[in-house]
N, C-alpha and C positions, 0 to 999 in steps of 0.2 A: 463232490460237497455237498452235504444236506442241504434237502431242498422241502420246505413246505408246501404246496398246492391249495390253496383255500377257493375251493367250487372245483367241481365233476361234471359240468355245463360241458359243452362242447370245447371251449376253450381250454377251461381248466384239467379234461379227459385227457385229450388229445396230445396237450404241453409237457402235463405230468408222466405220460407214457414214453415221451419222445427222448424227456430229458433220462428218464431210467435207460432209455434205450441208449444212452450216450456215456451210460456206465455210473452215473450219478443216484445217490437213494433219494428216492422222491417217496414224500407220505401224501397223500388226496386225503382232504378234509370234506365234508361235505355236512349237513344239519341233518338233512335227509335220511334216517336212518336205515329205511327199505333199498335205495337206492344204496347205501354201502354194502348192505346184506346182496345184494344182486349182485357188485361189481368181486364184492369177495366170493362168488358162485360161478363168475367169467359169463354176467351177464350184462351184456352192455346195456346205457340208457337211448342210445342215440343211435342210429345206421351210418357207420362211414367206414368206407371198405377198408380193409384190413386193420383196423383198429382193435377187435377181438383177440388176434392171433397176437398183437405185437402187446397187450396189457396181457394174456397170459405166458406170454414167455419172459418177460419182464418180472411179472407175480413168481412163476417157478424159479428166476433165476436170484430173489430173493433183493432186488432192487425197486420193486412199485409194491405198496401198499394201502390200505383204505382203512379210516377210519373217524366217526364222529367226533372223537376229542381233538378240539382246536389245541388247548394247552400242549397235549403231550405229542403233537407233532411241531411244533414252534422252536418248543424246548429245546437248545442247540443248535437248532437249526442255521445252517450260514443264510438263507434267503429264501423270504419269504414272501408268494406271487400270490395276488389277489388277483382271483379269475371268477370272480362274481358275476349275476347277470347287471346290467345299466339298461332295461327296458325303458319305451317310451313313457314317461310320466303323465299319465291321463290328464287332460285339459289342455295344458299347452307344450308338449312335444319336448319339454327339459329331459336329460338322460336323468333317470332316476337313480341314486345315488346313495339310497338307502341302504343297501345291502354292502357298496364300498367302504359307506362310514363303520356302519356295526362290524364289520370285519376286521378295520382298521382298530377301533375300540379293543375288542377282543383280542387281538394279535398283543397290542401295549398291554395288556396283562400278563402274558401268557410268556414275555421274553424273557427269557435267562443268562446272555449274553451280547456280542455282539453280534448285531445281524442288519443284512439288508431287504428291507420290504419295498417289493416290485409291484407295482399296478398293471399289469396285465388285462385288466377289462378294458375296453374302449370308454373312457371318461373325458367331459369337456375341460380345455384346458384350466388350468389353478387348481386339478384336481387331487393331484400331488400337493400340492401344497396343504389342501386342507388335509389328507390324509397323512403330513408329518406335524402340523397343528395338534391334530386328534391323541396321535402318539405323544407326543412331548407335553400333551396337558396331563395325559392319563399316567405316564412312564417319565416323568422329569432327566431320571437319572439313565435313564434306557441310551446304550451305545447303538444305537440305529440310523443308516441313510435310509432315504425313500429316494426311489428313482419310476422310470417309466419305462416301462420294455411294450408296446404295442404289437399286436399280432398281426399277419398277413395271410392268415389262414381261407382258402379257398375251401366251402361244404363239397365234400368227395372227391379231393384232393389234398387234404388236412398233411396226411402225414409226409409226403412228398413236398409239402410246401413247406414243411418243417425243418426239415433234411437237408433241402434243397434250395433254400431261401432266396431269392435274387436281393435282400440285403436287409439283416437284425438291426431293428435303431434302439439306441439306448439312450433317454435321456437321465443324465445321472449331477448330483451338485458338488459333487467331492470323490477323494482319491478313492476311499474305499468303496464306493456304490461302483464305481469303473472296474477296478481290480475283481469285485468277486462276478460283474457279468464278465469279463472277459475270460477268466476261470470257468462260468458254467458253457460259455459257448465255445471254449478254445476243440471243442471235437472239430467245430467245424473249418477249424482253418484250413485245412487238407486238402477242402473245396476253395478256398481264397474268398470266401464270402464276407462281401462288405462288411463290416462293423460301425455302422456311424453312430457314435456320440454327439450328443445334442445337450442344450441344455434339459433340464426337465418338460417346460412349459412347451419350447419346440416339439417336442419328442409327442406332445399329447395333438398337436396341431398338425401334425404330417398323418396321424391315425386317419382322422376327419378328412383331412386335405385332400387323401389318396380316394378314402369311399367317394368320396363328391367327385370328383373329375370321371372315376371308372363310370360313375352313374351318369355324369354326363354325357359319356363317350355311348355309351346305351342307347341314352334318351335322342341324342343327335341323328344314331344312324337307323332309328324307328321314325325319327321326323322324315328322314331322308326318304325311308320306305314308302311313306304316303305320297311322296310329288314323284315317285318314281310310279308308280300305278296309275296316278293323275297323268304322268305324260309319257306312259309306256318305255319306262325303261324298267332297268335291273338292277336292283337294290344288292343282289348279292355281288356281282359284275363291277357294282362303285365301291363296296366295301373292299373288294380285292383290289380295286384301281387307288380308291386311296390308303389302305393299308398298306401297300409297299413302299409308301414314303415313307425311311425309316424315324421322320420326325413325329409320322402320325404314329403307325404301330398295327398291327391284325387283330392286335385283341379286344375283346369285347365290342366289339362292329360289324354284333352278328341281330339282323331288325329281327325283330320277336313280339311277345304281349306285352314286354316293360319288365322291369326288373323288381324282384320281392326276398325275400328271407330272413334271415336277422340282422343285419349290419346297415346296407343300405338305406332302408325305411327310416331307419330310427336314428342313424347317423347323419344324415343331409338335416333331419328333424333339430336335434340337438345343435349341428352346426347351426343351422338358422338361427337357432335360440341364445345361443353365444355372440353371434353378430348383432343379434336385436339389441342384447342386452349390453354391448359396445355401442352403440349406432353406428357401427360398418355394413352397412346394406351390401348382402351379397345377392345382384340380381340374378344371375345365370343360375345359382343352387337353387332360388327360388320359383324359379323357369321348371329347373328339371323336376322336380316335387311336382307343380302342377300336371305336366304334362304326361309325367308317367303314371299320376293318378287317374286323368280322365284316361288314356290309351288303356287300360285295363279293364274297363267298361266300353271302350269302342269296340276291341276283340270280341265281346258281344253281342254290337251290335253286326260287325264282318259276320257274322252266322249266320245273323237272320236277314242279312241282305243277298247271303248265297242260296238259302232258303225263298226267297223270291220275296222279300219281304212277312213274311208270314211264316212263322211258329211256334204259334199258340196249338195245344194238342199236338206239337210234334215233338219225337224222341229224337233228344242228339248224345253221340256216347262220345265221353270225351278219354281221351287218352294220355295220362301224367295229368297228375294234380300237384306232387309238390314244385319248389321254386324253380327247380333246378334238378337234373339227374344223380343222381349216387347219393341221393339223402333223404331223411324222410321227413323233414323240414316242410312245412306248411304255413310255417308266417310269413306275413304279406305276399302268399305264393297270387297272381295272376289269376291262377284257377279260380280264386275264390270269388272274383271279381263277378269274373267269367259267366259261373254259374248262377250267379246271383243273379245278372244281366238277365239270362235267359228265364231262369225260374219266372223273372217280373213280368217277364213275353209271355209268361203260358207254358213253356216247351219242360217235358220231363227229362229230367239227365240220370244217364248209364254210366259209368264211370270203373273205369282202371289204373292203377298205379301199381309198379313193382312193390314199392317199399312204403308207400305212403295214406296208404290206406284207412290206416290204426287212427293216425294223426286229422286226415281229412275227417273222418267220422265225430271228431270234437268242434268242428268248426262248419261243419255242412251240413245242412237237414234236406230230409228230401231226397237223398241221391241212392239210387241202386249203387253198390257197388260189387264189381263181379271179379271172375276170379283169372280173365284173360283178356287180352284186347277182340279177340270173336268172338267173346258169350257178351262184350259191351256191345257190338256193332251188329248183332245179330237182332234186324228186324228195326233197329234204328232208321231215321229217317237222313242223320247225318253224321258222315266221322268227325270228329274235330281232336286233331294231335295238340295239345298245348304245353309238353313239356318231354324236349330230345333224350328219351332212355334209349339206350341202345338196340335193345327188342325191339323198339318202333322204325329201328332201320333196314329193314329188311322184311317187313309185312309180305305176307300173299294179295298183293293187291287185287288179284283177280278175284281170288275166295271174299275179299271185303267187300267186292261189286257186285257178288251175286248174293251179300247174306244182309246188305244194307236196302230197306223198301227203296230209296233212293239213292242214285249212287254219287255221293258228294259228297268231298273232301275237303274239307277246311285245314291246309295243314299250316299252324303259327309258327311252324319252326325249319319251314323251307327244307324238310326234311329229303323231300323227294321236288321232280319237275312236273312241269305241266304234261311233258310228251308222256312220263312214267305212268302217272295217271291214267291218260287217256289211249294207253295201249289195254289197259284195263276196264277200259270202256267206262272214268269216274270223270265226274266233270270236276276241276281241280280247282282251289280257291287260296295263291301263297299269299306270303309278305311281300310287299312292294317287287314284285315280278311279273312278267308281262304275260296274262293270261289266254296265250297263242298256243298251238301246237304249230312247230314248225315243220 
């Protein structure tokens, strides 16, 4: 199949590279000439494990290419995927669909034959209808079908998620769209991946419902962590105890500083705005958004409490800045709110992240960025683990205790245990843990 992928952001680039690895001919399109030139040199615009090698392999195999010429890419394509950004619209939380609508109009002008236009971007219900209206308005004689094919990729594990998905959701309104999407995803038949065909609007709701539910699980276990701290219980055991119930499952039950990233924050807001427009209250999702926003700042207060309520003039060493490991994505990262809260209380911040410091510099002011965890901890008054990168899982705690001016470890990801910290001479503060040494 010949595929045009409009957008070389996270979703577009990963999807395009994986489709080409299936054997399809893929052209990825972006208006940013510098980004396209960098991709042609093999320079990735994002950090995603395995992506650079995957792109290189398929470019050299002649299956994947990059261009700024949308018309050239769309001409003769069997399927045109729209994978442009849909950020929260400033002021009201609605998804900004301007890039999607602009892409639809340009695609309409470039169509030269029968094609299926597939929305891969995360979009509110009804967007597919508007995309179809725009295309038919601009090209009334075009043989075109419009479908919805939402992505379910986790940053840091996107390639594996694409090639070994739990399911593929395809919202279609006619047989042509179904046939094309079946052909595109046929390479996954060997793995017997469920291919769920629905209406277009249903597929759009599925994406938002999935992210809202996962955000709810995260927020729920974070509130249980607060309760565990109050009653001397252990949230990690609680997570395991409820996660072993196969009706609940263990994933997304790890207590921490709150969710962030490119999906959950904006998608929960967009879902709420859609529900508001339809006069359908989503009170659970409303609470999830409010609780998560409050939790990020609360983590700053947790650090202050660990310092006996006085952090003014003190130096805080932060390990991890991205919203999760194995990505350089700083969007809505809890670290942003934590840093701001600590700076508001008069603390100085020293930080280290394996991949996210370039991105962090754009959103954080007055932060000293260090070359490794130990440089960050040297002469700091407290060490705070914000993101659970692998390289933070086996720190030399004896060394950490020796280079901190005060031996205090605030572990917002529960990487370590109170006993491990105590053996190194560190005073430990975790999330939802009994802060006692057995």
